[in-house]
N, C-alpha and C positions, 0 to 999 in steps of 0.2 A: 359937442360933440356927440357922432352917434352911438348908441349903446349896443356892442353886441352880445354883453352879458351884462346881467343886474341881478345881484343878489336881494331876496328876500327871506331873512329868518334863516332856516338853516339849508335852504336850497340857493342853484345858481341857476338862472333861468337863459337860454341861449335863444336870439334876437336873430334869427338868418334870413329872414324875408317878409317885405309887406305883401306880397302877393296875395290875393285869395280866392275861392272859389265862391264865397258868400260876402253878400252886403248888409249884415246884419242890422237892424235898427237900434239896437240897444247895444252896440259895440264901443266900449271905453276910446279907440281909435277915432270914431266919428267926433268925440269931445274933446280931447286932449291931444297935443302932440309931445307931451310928458307922461311919463307915467309914475304915479306918485309923486310929481309933482318934480320929479328930478332925474327921471332916465331918459334920456332922448331914443324914443324907440321908432321915430321913422329915420328909414337910414336913406345917405345919400348914394349909396351902391351895396350890393349883397357883398357878405362877406364871405372871402375862400374857406374849404373846411380848414386849412392850416391858419388862416386867420383867428379863427373860432378855437380853434385847440389853443393857440399863444395866448388868447385872451383868458382861457379857463384858467390856467394855472396850475395848483396843485389841487385836484378835484378831492382829495381826502378831508378838505375841509369843511366839506359839505356832505350833507345825509342824501340830497337827490339832485342831478345833473339834470335840468326840464328843456327839453326844445317847446319854448312858446316864448313868442313875441306879438308884434305887430301883422302876422300874417300867417297864415297856412305852411308850416314847416315840411309836409309832406309834398309839398309842390316842389322842395328840393331835396328828393330822396336819395339822389347819392351821395349829397352830402353830408344828409343824415345818418348813412349807413356808413359813411367815410370817416367821420366826428366819433359814433358810438363804438364803432370799430377798434378806434387807437384808444378810446378810453377805456374799454375792455382788455386790449393787448398791450398797448405801449405802456401804460402807466402802471405802477405799481400800488395797487389799493389796498390801503389798508385797514378804510375804514367798513367795517364789515356792514351798516347800514345802509353804504353809499349805492342808488339804485338809478337808473335812467328811467325818466320817466318822459312821455311825448303826447301833449296835448293838441286835439286834432278834433276838424269838425267830421272825419268820417269819409270823406267824398272820393279818398285818394284811388280808391279803385274806376272810378267814372272818368279821373283826370287823368289816368295814364291809360286807361283802356284796357287793363289786365288786374289780376289780383297779385297786388304786392306786398302782402302781408307775411308771406313766408320768408320775403326777402329779409323783413326785421327779426325773426327767430335768431336768440343768443345776443341782439344787440340791445333791444328796448326790454326792460324790467316790468314796464310799466305803461300801460298807454290810457289816456283818458278821453273820452269821445263825447262832444258836445251833441246831446239827442236834442235838448230845448224844448220841446214840445211832444205831446204823445198822436199827432196826426199828421199826414203830409199837407193837407189845406192851410194850417196855421203857419206848419214850417215854412210854405213856400212864401207866405204873408210879410212873416216876420224876419226869416233869416235871408229871403229872394236869392235862393241859389244858381247860381249859373245854368244848372243842369234842372231848371225848372222842377216838376212834380216827381221827376227820376230820383232828386236827392234823396228824401227820406228813406224811401224803400233799400236805398243803396248804404244808407248809413245804417240800418237795421242788420243788412248784410254782412257789411263788413265787420260789426262789431261780433256778428256769428264766427267770422274769420279769425278775428283778432283772439279768441277764446280759446282757438286751437293752435296758436303760435306764442302767445306773451303770456307769462304767468299771472300777473295782475290787470284786471279791464275793469272799469269803470263807467260809468256815464255820467254826467252833470247837465244840468239848468241852470238858466240864469232867475233870479228870487223876483220873478214880474207876475204883476196878480192876474195877466191873461194865461199865464202858464198852470196847467192844472198838474200841481206837486204831486198829489196823489197818483195821478194817473202815471206820470212819467217813472214816479217809483215802483210803480206794481210794474211797469215793461222791464226794469233791472231785476225786481223780484224772480220775475219769470223767465227771464233770459240765466239768472244765477249769476248776476256780477254787482258790483259796487255801486252806490248811488250818491250824488253831491251835490249840493245848491251853491252855484255859485252868488255873488254879491251882485248887485248890481247898482252901478256909481252915481247916476243921477248925474248933479251936476257939481259934485265936489271938485272935480277939475278943470282948470283952464285950458285955453286952446293954444 
């Protein structure tokens, strides 16, 4: 059965789409239909916002609700906004640590043809943006964005917009040998935001 939500530790992840504007060579979905050998993240159909809300249950059981699955969540911008708004207003949040996080490739403004970041103000507490490289040429090679060479500079611009409207902003990279960790970390430091290295899963998952 497809997994609309899946828990990891103290976080609940929301899998709302399999569509993405990248075809990253290192993406785990190229290796496994099941995430962690148990969560079926390949969707037969995209869930409605109401189906996601119902699947969440009591959000107070978690420290984070995270938009992150086998696709780019901001392709479904209206669903993200509707779900986050209901989490903020409909539920009685008793867990003071609970935050709403969104993991993204940072290309939403290119996809929508406008600056969508102000629409996330007050809805998203923490945004994690996949930087993945320190230069547009390598990014185009390993992430294969639909937008070509314009993808990487658009991500940098998106990060700067997020700093205006979202309380916590970080960039992340995948732990691959061809990615210059120090150079990427320096970019994060120059921007004044957080930095994280994500694990590369290699062959531990089966298709």
